[in-house]
C-alpha positions as CSV (number, residue, x, y, z in Angstrom):
1,M,-17.2,-77.7,-32.8
2,Y,-19.4,-75.9,-35.3
3,Q,-21.4,-73.2,-33.6
4,I,-25.1,-72.5,-34.5
5,N,-25.5,-68.7,-34.4
6,Y,-29.0,-67.2,-34.6
7,N,-27.5,-64.0,-36.0
8,R,-26.0,-65.9,-39.0
9,P,-28.6,-68.4,-40.3
10,V,-27.2,-71.1,-42.6
11,H,-28.4,-74.3,-44.3
12,V,-28.7,-77.2,-41.9
13,H,-29.6,-80.7,-43.1
14,F,-31.2,-83.3,-40.7
15,I,-30.7,-87.0,-41.3
16,G,-33.8,-88.5,-39.8
17,I,-35.8,-85.2,-39.6
18,G,-39.1,-86.9,-38.9
19,G,-38.2,-88.0,-35.3
20,I,-40.1,-86.2,-32.6
21,S,-37.0,-84.5,-31.2
22,M,-35.3,-83.8,-34.5
23,S,-38.4,-82.3,-36.0
24,G,-38.8,-79.9,-33.1
25,L,-35.2,-78.7,-33.3
26,A,-35.6,-78.2,-37.0
27,A,-38.8,-76.1,-36.4
28,I,-36.9,-73.9,-34.0
29,L,-34.2,-73.2,-36.6
30,L,-36.8,-72.5,-39.3
31,N,-38.3,-69.9,-37.0
32,E,-34.8,-68.3,-36.8
33,N,-34.7,-68.1,-40.7
34,F,-32.3,-71.0,-41.2
35,T,-32.6,-73.0,-44.4
36,I,-33.7,-76.5,-43.4
37,S,-33.5,-79.7,-45.4
38,G,-33.8,-83.2,-44.3
39,S,-34.5,-86.8,-45.1
40,D,-36.5,-89.6,-43.6
41,A,-37.7,-93.1,-44.4
42,K,-41.3,-92.1,-45.0
43,E,-43.8,-89.3,-44.9
44,S,-45.4,-88.6,-41.5
45,A,-47.5,-85.9,-39.8
46,L,-44.3,-84.3,-38.5
47,T,-42.6,-84.2,-41.9
48,I,-45.8,-82.7,-43.5
49,W,-45.8,-80.1,-40.7
50,L,-42.2,-79.2,-41.3
51,S,-42.8,-79.0,-45.1
52,K,-45.6,-76.4,-44.4
53,L,-43.1,-74.4,-42.3
54,G,-40.7,-74.3,-45.2
55,A,-38.4,-77.3,-44.8
56,S,-37.3,-79.2,-47.9
57,I,-37.7,-82.9,-47.2
58,V,-36.9,-86.0,-49.2
59,Y,-37.9,-89.6,-48.5
60,G,-35.1,-92.2,-48.6
61,Q,-31.6,-91.6,-47.5
62,R,-29.0,-91.4,-50.2
63,A,-25.6,-89.6,-50.8
64,S,-27.1,-87.3,-53.4
65,N,-29.2,-85.6,-50.7
66,I,-26.0,-84.0,-49.3
67,T,-25.6,-81.1,-51.6
68,D,-22.7,-78.6,-51.7
69,D,-24.8,-75.7,-50.3
70,I,-25.3,-77.5,-46.9
71,D,-23.4,-75.8,-44.0
72,A,-24.0,-78.3,-41.3
73,V,-25.5,-81.8,-40.9
74,V,-27.4,-83.1,-37.8
75,Y,-27.9,-86.8,-37.1
76,T,-29.5,-88.9,-34.4
77,A,-28.0,-91.8,-32.4
78,A,-30.0,-94.1,-34.6
79,I,-27.9,-93.2,-37.7
80,H,-25.0,-95.5,-38.2
81,P,-21.6,-94.5,-39.7
82,D,-22.3,-96.5,-42.8
83,N,-25.4,-94.4,-43.6
84,P,-25.0,-93.0,-47.1
85,E,-25.8,-89.4,-46.1
86,F,-23.5,-89.6,-43.1
87,L,-20.6,-90.9,-45.3
88,A,-21.3,-88.2,-47.9
89,A,-21.2,-85.4,-45.4
90,Q,-17.9,-86.7,-43.9
91,K,-16.4,-87.0,-47.4
92,K,-17.4,-83.4,-48.2
93,G,-16.0,-82.2,-44.8
94,I,-19.3,-80.7,-43.8
95,P,-19.5,-80.0,-40.0
96,M,-21.6,-82.6,-38.3
97,L,-23.6,-82.4,-35.0
98,S,-25.4,-85.1,-33.1
99,R,-28.9,-84.2,-32.0
100,A,-27.6,-83.6,-28.4
101,E,-24.8,-81.4,-29.7
102,L,-27.4,-79.3,-31.7
103,L,-29.6,-78.9,-28.6
104,G,-26.6,-77.6,-26.7
105,Q,-25.7,-75.2,-29.5
106,L,-29.3,-73.9,-29.6
107,M,-29.3,-73.2,-25.9
108,R,-26.2,-71.0,-26.1
109,N,-28.3,-68.6,-28.1
110,Y,-30.5,-67.8,-25.1
111,N,-29.6,-65.8,-22.0
112,M,-31.6,-68.0,-19.6
113,P,-31.2,-71.7,-20.6
114,V,-32.9,-74.1,-18.0
115,A,-32.3,-77.9,-18.0
116,V,-34.1,-80.6,-16.0
117,A,-32.1,-83.7,-15.3
118,G,-32.7,-86.8,-13.2
119,T,-33.3,-90.6,-13.6
120,H,-37.0,-90.1,-13.1
121,G,-39.6,-87.3,-13.5
122,K,-37.8,-85.2,-16.1
123,T,-40.7,-85.0,-18.5
124,T,-43.3,-84.2,-15.8
125,T,-41.1,-81.6,-14.0
126,T,-40.1,-79.9,-17.3
127,S,-43.8,-79.7,-18.2
128,M,-44.8,-78.3,-14.8
129,L,-42.1,-75.7,-15.1
130,A,-43.3,-74.9,-18.6
131,H,-46.7,-74.2,-17.2
132,L,-45.2,-71.9,-14.5
133,M,-43.2,-70.0,-17.2
134,M,-46.2,-69.6,-19.5
135,A,-48.5,-68.5,-16.6
136,G,-45.8,-66.0,-15.6
137,G,-45.7,-64.5,-19.1
138,L,-42.0,-65.5,-19.7
139,D,-42.9,-66.7,-23.3
140,P,-40.2,-69.5,-23.2
141,T,-39.0,-71.8,-26.0
142,I,-39.6,-75.3,-24.7
143,S,-38.2,-78.8,-25.7
144,V,-39.8,-81.6,-23.6
145,G,-39.5,-85.4,-24.0
146,G,-43.2,-86.1,-24.2
147,I,-46.4,-84.7,-25.7
148,L,-47.6,-81.8,-23.7
149,Q,-51.2,-80.9,-24.9
150,S,-51.0,-77.3,-23.7
151,I,-48.2,-76.6,-26.3
152,G,-49.6,-79.0,-28.9
153,G,-46.6,-81.3,-29.0
154,N,-43.1,-81.5,-27.6
155,I,-41.9,-78.1,-28.8
156,R,-43.0,-74.5,-28.1
157,I,-41.3,-71.6,-29.9
158,G,-41.2,-68.5,-27.8
159,S,-39.8,-65.0,-28.4
160,S,-38.0,-64.5,-25.2
161,D,-34.4,-65.3,-24.0
162,V,-35.7,-68.3,-21.9
163,F,-35.1,-71.8,-23.1
164,L,-36.4,-74.8,-21.2
165,T,-35.4,-78.4,-22.0
166,E,-35.4,-81.9,-20.6
167,A,-31.8,-83.1,-20.1
168,C,-31.4,-86.8,-20.8
169,E,-28.5,-88.7,-19.2
170,Y,-28.5,-91.6,-21.6
171,T,-25.2,-91.7,-23.6
172,N,-24.2,-88.6,-21.6
173,S,-26.1,-86.4,-24.0
174,F,-26.9,-83.9,-21.2
175,L,-23.2,-83.1,-21.0
176,E,-23.6,-81.1,-24.3
177,L,-25.7,-78.6,-22.4
178,S,-24.7,-75.5,-20.4
179,P,-27.7,-74.4,-18.4
180,S,-27.9,-71.3,-16.3
181,I,-30.3,-73.2,-14.1
182,G,-29.8,-76.9,-13.8
183,I,-32.1,-79.2,-11.9
184,I,-31.2,-82.7,-10.7
185,L,-34.3,-84.5,-9.5
186,N,-32.8,-87.9,-8.4
187,I,-30.1,-90.3,-9.4
188,E,-30.5,-94.1,-9.5
189,A,-29.1,-97.1,-11.4
190,D,-30.6,-97.1,-15.0
191,H,-29.4,-97.4,-18.6
192,L,-26.9,-100.0,-17.5
193,D,-26.4,-100.9,-21.2
194,F,-24.4,-97.7,-21.4
195,F,-23.3,-96.9,-17.8
196,R,-21.1,-99.3,-15.9
197,D,-22.8,-98.9,-12.6
198,L,-24.4,-96.4,-10.2
199,D,-21.0,-94.7,-9.5
200,D,-20.5,-94.2,-13.3
201,I,-24.0,-92.5,-13.4
202,R,-23.2,-90.3,-10.4
203,H,-20.0,-89.1,-12.0
204,S,-21.9,-88.1,-15.1
205,F,-24.4,-86.1,-13.1
206,R,-21.4,-84.4,-11.3
207,R,-20.1,-83.4,-14.7
208,F,-23.6,-82.1,-15.6
209,A,-23.5,-79.9,-12.4
210,E,-20.0,-78.6,-13.4
211,K,-21.5,-77.3,-16.7
212,I,-23.5,-74.7,-14.8
213,P,-21.6,-71.3,-14.8
214,A,-20.6,-69.4,-11.8
215,D,-23.6,-67.0,-12.1
216,G,-26.0,-69.9,-12.5
217,T,-27.8,-72.2,-10.0
218,L,-27.9,-75.9,-9.3
219,I,-31.3,-77.1,-7.9
220,L,-30.5,-80.4,-6.2
221,E,-32.8,-83.0,-4.5
222,S,-31.8,-83.1,-0.8
223,G,-32.2,-86.8,-0.5
224,I,-29.6,-87.8,-3.0
225,S,-26.9,-89.9,-1.4
226,D,-23.7,-87.9,-0.5
227,P,-25.0,-84.6,-2.0
228,E,-21.6,-83.0,-1.3
229,F,-20.2,-85.1,-4.1
230,F,-22.2,-83.0,-6.5
231,T,-21.8,-79.6,-4.9
232,R,-18.2,-79.7,-3.7
233,N,-16.2,-76.8,-5.1
234,L,-18.9,-75.8,-7.6
235,P,-18.7,-72.1,-8.5
236,C,-22.4,-71.8,-8.9
237,R,-25.1,-71.2,-6.3
238,V,-26.8,-74.4,-4.9
239,V,-30.4,-74.6,-3.9
240,T,-31.9,-77.8,-2.3
241,F,-35.4,-79.2,-2.5
242,G,-37.2,-82.3,-1.4
243,L,-40.6,-83.8,-0.4
244,H,-40.0,-83.3,3.3
245,S,-36.6,-81.7,3.6
246,G,-34.4,-79.2,1.8
247,G,-34.4,-75.4,1.3
248,Y,-37.7,-75.9,-0.5
249,H,-40.0,-78.7,0.7
250,A,-43.7,-79.5,1.2
251,A,-45.8,-79.6,4.3
252,D,-49.4,-80.3,5.2
253,I,-49.9,-82.6,2.1
254,T,-53.5,-83.7,1.6
255,Y,-55.1,-85.7,-1.3
256,G,-58.3,-85.3,-3.2
257,E,-60.6,-88.0,-4.4
258,C,-58.5,-88.8,-7.4
259,G,-55.2,-88.7,-5.6
260,T,-54.3,-85.1,-6.5
261,A,-52.4,-83.3,-3.8
262,S,-52.5,-79.9,-2.1
263,F,-49.6,-78.8,0.0
264,T,-47.9,-75.8,1.7
265,L,-44.6,-74.8,0.2
266,V,-41.9,-74.2,2.8
267,K,-38.9,-72.0,1.8
268,D,-36.0,-71.8,4.3
269,G,-38.3,-72.8,7.1
270,V,-41.0,-70.2,6.2
271,P,-44.5,-71.2,4.8
272,S,-44.7,-69.7,1.4
273,G,-48.2,-70.4,0.0
274,T,-50.5,-73.3,-0.7
275,Y,-50.5,-75.1,-4.0
276,R,-52.9,-77.6,-5.6
277,L,-52.1,-80.1,-8.3
278,S,-54.2,-81.6,-11.0
279,V,-52.0,-84.7,-11.3
280,P,-51.9,-87.6,-8.7
281,G,-49.2,-88.9,-6.5
282,E,-46.7,-87.9,-3.8
283,H,-43.9,-88.0,-6.4
284,N,-45.6,-85.2,-8.2
285,V,-45.5,-83.1,-5.1
286,S,-41.7,-83.4,-5.1
287,N,-41.6,-82.6,-8.8
288,A,-43.8,-79.5,-8.2
289,V,-41.5,-78.3,-5.4
290,A,-38.5,-78.5,-7.8
291,A,-40.5,-76.5,-10.4
292,L,-41.4,-73.9,-7.8
293,A,-37.8,-73.5,-6.7
294,A,-36.9,-72.8,-10.3
295,G,-39.9,-70.5,-10.7
296,D,-38.6,-68.4,-7.7
297,L,-35.2,-68.0,-9.4
298,L,-37.0,-66.8,-12.5
299,S,-39.0,-64.3,-10.4
300,I,-42.4,-65.7,-11.4
301,P,-45.1,-64.3,-9.0
302,R,-46.4,-66.9,-6.6
303,E,-50.0,-66.5,-7.6
304,K,-49.0,-67.1,-11.3
305,M,-47.1,-70.3,-10.3
306,A,-50.1,-71.5,-8.3
307,A,-52.3,-71.0,-11.4
308,G,-49.7,-72.7,-13.7
309,L,-49.5,-75.8,-11.4
310,L,-53.3,-76.2,-11.2
311,D,-53.5,-75.8,-15.0
312,F,-51.1,-78.7,-15.5
313,T,-53.0,-81.9,-16.1
314,G,-50.1,-84.1,-17.2
315,T,-48.3,-85.2,-20.3
316,D,-49.2,-88.1,-22.6
317,R,-48.4,-91.4,-21.0
318,R,-47.9,-90.1,-17.5
319,F,-50.9,-91.6,-15.5
320,Q,-53.0,-90.6,-18.4
321,K,-56.7,-91.6,-18.3
322,K,-57.4,-93.1,-21.7
323,G,-61.1,-93.8,-21.2
324,E,-63.7,-96.3,-19.8
325,F,-65.5,-99.3,-21.1
326,S,-68.1,-101.5,-19.3
327,G,-67.4,-99.5,-16.1
328,I,-63.7,-100.3,-16.2
329,T,-61.2,-97.4,-16.3
330,V,-58.1,-97.5,-18.5
331,V,-55.0,-95.6,-17.5
332,D,-51.6,-95.5,-19.2
333,D,-48.2,-94.7,-17.7
334,Y,-44.7,-94.6,-19.1
335,A,-43.1,-96.0,-15.9
336,H,-40.3,-98.5,-16.8
337,H,-38.0,-98.4,-13.7
338,P,-38.8,-99.8,-10.3
339,T,-38.8,-96.4,-8.6
340,E,-41.2,-95.0,-11.2
341,I,-43.4,-98.1,-10.9
342,R,-43.6,-97.7,-7.1
343,A,-44.5,-94.0,-7.5
344,T,-47.2,-94.7,-10.1
345,L,-48.8,-97.6,-8.1
346,R,-48.8,-95.5,-4.9
347,A,-50.5,-92.7,-6.8
348,A,-53.0,-95.2,-8.1
349,A,-53.7,-96.3,-4.5
350,N,-55.4,-93.0,-3.9
351,Y,-57.6,-93.3,-7.0
352,P,-61.1,-94.7,-6.5
353,K,-61.3,-98.3,-7.7
354,N,-62.1,-101.9,-6.8
355,T,-59.1,-103.9,-8.2
356,L,-56.0,-102.4,-9.7
357,W,-54.7,-104.5,-12.7
358,C,-51.1,-103.5,-13.7
359,V,-50.3,-104.6,-17.2
360,F,-46.6,-104.2,-17.4
361,Q,-44.2,-104.5,-20.4
362,P,-40.6,-104.7,-19.3
363,H,-38.3,-102.4,-21.3
364,T,-34.9,-103.9,-22.5
365,Y,-33.3,-107.1,-21.4
366,S,-30.4,-105.4,-19.7
367,R,-32.6,-103.3,-17.4
368,T,-34.9,-106.3,-16.6
369,K,-32.0,-108.5,-15.7
370,A,-30.1,-105.9,-13.6
371,L,-33.2,-104.8,-11.6
372,L,-35.2,-108.1,-11.6
373,D,-35.8,-108.3,-7.8
374,D,-36.6,-104.6,-7.6
375,F,-39.2,-105.0,-10.4
376,A,-40.8,-107.9,-8.6
377,E,-41.1,-105.9,-5.4
378,A,-42.4,-102.7,-7.0
379,L,-45.0,-104.5,-9.1
380,S,-46.3,-106.3,-6.1
381,L,-47.9,-103.0,-5.0
382,A,-50.6,-103.7,-7.6
383,D,-53.6,-105.9,-6.8
384,K,-53.0,-108.1,-9.8
385,V,-50.2,-108.1,-12.4
386,V,-50.2,-109.1,-16.1
387,L,-46.9,-109.3,-17.9
388,A,-46.2,-108.8,-21.6
389,D,-43.0,-109.8,-23.4
390,I,-39.9,-107.7,-22.9
391,Y,-39.8,-104.8,-25.3
392,A,-36.3,-105.2,-26.8
393,A,-35.9,-101.6,-28.0
394,R,-32.2,-101.3,-29.1
395,E,-31.2,-104.7,-27.7
396,S,-31.0,-108.4,-28.7
397,D,-32.3,-111.3,-26.6
398,N,-29.0,-112.8,-25.4
399,L,-29.1,-112.3,-21.7
400,G,-31.2,-115.3,-20.7
401,I,-34.0,-113.2,-19.2
402,S,-37.7,-113.2,-20.0
403,S,-41.0,-111.9,-18.6
404,D,-41.7,-115.4,-17.3
405,T,-38.6,-115.1,-15.1
406,L,-40.2,-111.9,-13.7
407,R,-43.5,-113.7,-13.3
408,E,-41.9,-116.4,-11.1
409,K,-40.3,-113.7,-8.9
410,I,-43.7,-111.9,-8.4
411,A,-45.6,-115.2,-7.8
412,A,-43.0,-116.1,-5.1
413,K,-44.2,-113.0,-3.2
414,G,-47.8,-114.4,-3.1
415,K,-49.2,-112.0,-5.8
416,D,-51.6,-113.0,-8.5
417,V,-49.6,-112.7,-11.7
418,W,-49.9,-113.9,-15.3
419,Y,-47.7,-113.8,-18.4
420,F,-48.9,-113.8,-22.0
421,P,-46.7,-113.5,-25.0
422,T,-49.2,-111.6,-27.2
423,F,-51.3,-108.5,-26.7
424,G,-54.3,-110.4,-28.1
425,E,-54.1,-112.9,-25.2
426,I,-53.7,-110.1,-22.7
427,E,-56.8,-108.4,-23.9
428,E,-58.8,-111.6,-24.0
429,F,-57.8,-112.4,-20.4
430,L,-58.6,-108.9,-19.1
431,L,-62.0,-108.9,-20.7
432,K,-62.8,-112.2,-18.9
433,N,-61.5,-111.2,-15.5
434,C,-61.9,-107.4,-15.0
435,A,-65.1,-106.1,-13.4
436,P,-66.8,-102.7,-13.2
437,G,-65.0,-100.4,-10.9
438,D,-61.6,-101.9,-11.7
439,I,-58.6,-100.0,-13.2
440,I,-56.5,-101.4,-16.0
441,L,-53.1,-99.6,-15.8
442,T,-50.9,-100.3,-18.8
443,M,-47.3,-99.5,-17.9
444,G,-44.0,-99.4,-19.7
445,A,-41.9,-97.4,-22.2
446,G,-42.7,-99.6,-25.2
447,D,-46.0,-100.1,-27.0
448,I,-48.1,-101.6,-24.2
449,V,-50.4,-98.6,-24.5
450,K,-51.9,-100.4,-27.5
451,V,-53.6,-102.9,-25.1
452,G,-55.7,-100.3,-23.4
453,E,-56.4,-98.4,-26.6
454,D,-57.5,-101.7,-28.3
455,L,-59.9,-102.5,-25.5
456,L,-61.4,-99.0,-25.7
457,K,-61.9,-99.2,-29.5
458,K,-63.5,-102.6,-29.5
459,H,-65.8,-102.3,-26.5
């Protein structure tokens, strides 16, 4: 495979350079004096930003964009083999890298690459660890899967040998990475449009663990089923963590008025300092413990880690308060798997309110069908539930599943639940039925965030 080498900058062309992840990787290469070109369907804030950094960007994808001076081409999973630029690069014999392959290539240019994996919590834990690193003066380069306000986006370009990234398991893209520190937060059934079943997912996470070198460390959640499956015969060091068990765990957990926790970190049975979070929920205590375990490996002073955790107020779309209107609080969250929904709704239970309205948009037909009963059980933790149509994403509606099917499952549990096919109907219903002191929690990985934003704009 073509190797990106910071000591030998070349011309790299990005097909679809305007995507949030692609644009960040392009910016990292620009900072290392690579010549960067790229194409996208239309101009955006990200393409304008890259142009100002020195990238040459064209709009519209055509074979003529693949010039003879290009040394490597990067493409996203959304680019099909019949794409004219993809075909032209193949015809010219130019080395080609997927986005995930490029990320793996970039990480090999750093002495301390760190990757955060898991079915849930990757973005938040990566962001927490980013705050610990920055507070500790490590000056890391960071690639995170959400918008982190403290770094002004999803990419931070540092000047040290530390590289921190979120490691996504979908399509096995995280198997392109070779981290010195690898974190596995949890493993559950998800992305069943790609993986066969939970066993298939577990085997991929085992392969991720095997990517860690002998002088590296795996940080593994202690509650994962059959943990020895992931650690057996690994050459690297293994550190465990958990909410209440593991080499690192939390004790004396208390919650403030907005559901934010304070806790004592316990390392190998010994109390090791008190930490306070600025994000709500028990699940974030577990995320923080994982980040603290990694911070110890990186020799970040405890007082710096405490300051970094307190400074972390969340990433966009992770229990993000959007605003208030008529005494009603609007919060948005990215949760789209039953485990994430439970964690978010339990966090919301500690938030001051009268009635919690969960406005949920299921994400993909395959996930909704495979986990239908789990979705119904998780959503029943809300006081009242409003369902939007399923967000199709990459899928077609051919599985005989709908949001009304989910509504029937929730109603059978005795919960108040409604389904509306349009955002306009949802907004009208909420305006008529919500009262001062209530919380509207929009939830899902699609575009349901627009409902809360529209209500705030109009009222």
